[in-house]
C-alpha positions, 0 to 999 in steps of 0.5 A, spaced: 689 491 646 692 493 639 694 488 634 701 489 634 702 488 641 697 481 640 702 479 635 708 480 639 705 477 645 703 471 641 710 470 638 713 471 645 709 465 648 710 461 642 718 462 643 717 460 650 713 454 649 718 452 644 724 453 649 720 449 654 719 443 650 727 443 648 729 444 655 724 438 657 727 434 651 734 435 654 732 434 661 729 427 659 734 424 654 740 427 657 743 429 651 741 434 645 737 431 639 741 428 634 739 431 628 746 431 624 746 425 619 753 422 621 751 422 628 744 419 628 745 412 630 738 410 626 741 413 620 747 409 621 743 403 622 740 404 615 746 405 612 745 413 610 751 417 611 753 424 610 753 427 602 760 429 603 762 422 605 758 419 599 761 423 594 768 422 596 766 414 596 763 415 589 769 419 586 774 414 589 770 408 586 771 412 579 778 413 580 779 405 582 782 407 589 781 403 595 776 405 600 776 411 605 780 410 612 775 414 616 768 410 618 762 413 615 761 420 618 767 420 622 766 421 630 767 428 630 762 430 624 762 430 617 766 437 617 773 432 619 772 429 612 778 431 608 776 433 600 783 430 598 784 422 597 788 419 603 
């Protein structure tokens, strides 16, 4: 068996095992892994928010404005935070 076929075979097996592991995680938990900072409840409990929200809060404090009207990392994700003050 040539080296190229061996490497391709190992790559296919590794990818298959990864896909199987992710599928099992999805089946057991019933949902995808919460990897985004704004959606992860453990990070929310620690008071960690997305970088964009933290920067906007720091800018508001420096300008002397009141806090953001969106909770740390809006339920639809950090992409919904506006870049203009509210």
